[in-house]
N, C-alpha and C positions, 0 to 999 in steps of 0.2 A: 250330805253323803249318805247313801243307803247303808243299812246294816250289812248287806252283802259286801259292799265296797269297803266298809271298815274292817271286816274280817279278812278280806283279800289283802289289804294293805298291811294289816297286823301280821298276817302269815308270812309276808315277805321277809320280816325281820328274824323269824325263827326257822325258816326253811334252810337246809344245808345247800346254799345256792350253787356252789362250785361242784359239789358231789352230784347234785341233780343234773347240772349241765353236762358233766362228763358222761353220766349215764345216758342222757339224751343223745349225746354225740355218738356213743357206741351204737345205739339203735338206728340213728340216721345213717351210719356207715354200713349197716347190715345188708348183705347182698343176697340173702336167701330169698328166692322169688316169692314163696308163700307169705313171708313176713313183710318184705318191702312193698310188694304189690298191694297187699291189704292195707298197709299203713298209708300209702300214697292215695289209694282210692277213698279211704276214709277222710283224709285231709282235704281232698278236692271237694267232696260232698259237704264236709263240715264248714269249710270257709268260703265256698262258692268260687273256687279258682277258675278263671276263664281259660280253659285249655285250647280254645279256638285260636288264641294268640301264640301258643307255644309251637316251636318248631317240631317237637315230638309230642304227639297228642294223647298217648295212652300211658298208663302206669307201667306196662310191660316194657316200654321203650327206654326206661331209665335203669341204670346200674344199681342205684340205691336211692334212699330218700334225699340225701344231700344233692345228688345229681339232679333229681326232680326239683328240689327247692331252688337251686341256682340255674334253673332251666333257661335255655336260650329262646328268644322270641323270633317269630317269623320276620323275614326282611320286610321293612316298610311299615310295620305296625306302630312304630314310634318315630315318626318323621322328625328330623332335627330342625328346630326353628332358630338355629344359631346364625352366626355371622359376625362380622366386625362389630365390636362394642356391645354384643349381646351376651347375656348369661342365660344358660338353659338349666332346667332342673336336672340334677344328677341321678334321680331315682323316680320310680313310682312311689307315691306315698301321700301323706297328709301333713300340712304345715302345722306344727305344734305352736311355735312362736317365731316372730321375726321383728327386727328393729335395730336400734342403736345399742352399742355396747357402752353403757353409761357408768363412769367412775370405775371402769375395769370389771363390771359385772354384767351378766347376761340374764335377761328375764326368763323365768321358767314357766310359772303359772300361779295364779291366785296368791300373790304376795311372796312367792318363792323366787329367788335368784341364786346364781352361783358365780364363782370367781372365774374369770377368763384365764388367769394365771394357773389356777388349780386344774381347769379343763385341759390345758396344754402341757400339764406335767410338772407344774411348780417352778418353772424357769421364767423369770421376769424378762430376760433377753428374748426368749422365744415369743413371749406374749406381747412385748412392747409395741411392735408395728400395728397391732390390732386394737389397742386401747383407743376408745373413741370411734371405732369403726362400726361395721354393720354385721349382723348375723342372721342366719335362718336355721331353724331346727326342724327337720323333716322326719316324721315317723313312718316306718314301713310296717304295714299290718301283715298278718300271716298270708293273706291271699295275694299280696303284691309280688311283682317281679323283683328279685333280690340281687341283681347285679348293679354295681355303682359305676357311674360314668363321669367324665370330666365336664364341669359346667362351663369352663373356658380352657383354652390350651395352656399347658404349663409344663415346667421342668422340675422334677422332684429334687429337693435339696436334703430333706431329712424325714425319717419315719421314726416315731417314738411309740413303743409299747408301754402302757401305764397300767399296772395292776389295780384291782379294785373290787367292789361288790358286783353282784349280778342281779340287781333288782329288775323286775319287769319294767318296761318303758312305755306301757300303754297310757292313754290319757288319765286313767284313775291314779296311777302312781305318779305321773307328772304333776298332778294337782296336789298330791299329798305326801310325797317323799322329798324332804329338803335336799337340795344339791344333787338331784338324781343323776344328771348327766356328767357331773364332775366327780362323782364318787364311784360310778360303775367302771369296770374294766373298759379300756378303749385303746384305739390306735390312732395317733395323730399323724397326718401326712401334710408336710409343708412344701408348697410349690412356689417357684418364682414364675411370674407371668409378665406379659408385656405391659401390664398395668400395676405391677407391684406384687407383693406376696399374697398368697391365699392359703388358708388352712382348711383341710377337710378332716374332721374328727369322726371316726367310725366307732360308735358306742356299742359295747356289748350289753347283753341282757340275760335274764333268766332263760336257761336251756339253749342259749346261743352256743353251738358247738365250737365255732371258731370264726375268725375273720380272715379273709384271704385278699392279697393284692396280686396284681398281674406281674409285678417285678420280684416278689419275695415268696409267693405261694402262701400256704396257710401259716398264719402267725401263731406260734405256740403260746396259748393263753394260760389262765389259772396260775400265773406266776406271783412272785413276791417282790420283785425289784423292777424298777424302770429300766428299759433297754432302749438305747438310742443307736440308730443306723444312719450314717451320713453318706451322701452320694456325690460323685464327681460331676462336674458340668458336662452335660450332654449324655450322661449315662442312662437316664430315664426321661424321655420326652413323650408327652401324650397330647394328642389333638383334642379339640373340643368334641364331645360326644363319644370319645373312645373309652372303652371299659378300663376302669382302674382298680376295681375290687369287687368282692362278693361277701354277703353275709350267709353263713351256714346256720340257718334259722335267723329270724328277723330282728331288726333293731332300729337304730336312729343314726342320721347323719347331721352333724352340726357344721355349717359353712361359716367361715369368718373372713372378712375383708377389711383392709385398712380404711381409715377415715378419708372421706372425699374421693373415693375411687369408684364407687358404684351406687346404684339406687334400685331397690326392689320395685317391681310394678304391682298392679292390683292383684295378680295371681297369688302373690305371697301374702296371704292374710291368715290369721289363726283359724284352724279347722278347714281350710280350703284344700281340696284334693289337687295334686299336681301329678303330671306324667313325665316320664323320662323324655328329654328333648324339648319340652315346652319352654317357650320364652318367658322367663320369670324376672328378669332385671336387665339393667343397662349399665355399661361402664362409662366412667366420666371421660370427657374429651381430653385430648392431650394438652 
């Protein structure tokens, strides 16, 4: 690890993570044209955002930075490679890790792993169906599209807000901060599907202003206690490829499936780029 990377990781432990994230959220919500237009233009240039794919192509078209960051894509630029027994990528991003959940732990990077139970909020009953199953962790970089979609069709059963830290979730911190994804603030969404349960964990990070879902809107973050929301049968049903949430500034999605229900294909390999709607796995036969 380079000296710069060592200093970056060390700084994560002393930075006032929540205060900085709240300040970033205020800036991201600023609607003053001179401020928000300059910020958006700088961001596009700094991170190489492909605005040719965006439905609205200029900084002036957006109400504020968050409106830009959660921008809608033009119709047809992310064709859905889905269908019966297929799993599609829920986001644009890069695969951090993927594989089996062994002995109740999920591999993070370079000798680091974290507890499935801890990831899902410390509830054994919630985690039990996924022990021995499969996972994929997908990192969204600043330039990526930041809406989150359904990898398969599902019906929402429970949403859990879990307070925590707000470390950066880029590859450097994934390699060097123990239990990164199970210690950061996160929102767990549990779905029932035709093939069994599925969990989508939306992990917060440094300067992530908030996480949003299509059924609950923005989830109030920076809290101190776990908050659980249960849903009635049929209350929230989402089709494959349908939008389920958004990151207001970027982060990571952790997908988990039960044992013997699915298999990732070659697209899901560490450091491999993936795009929303791409075929990334197959569900087991009935």
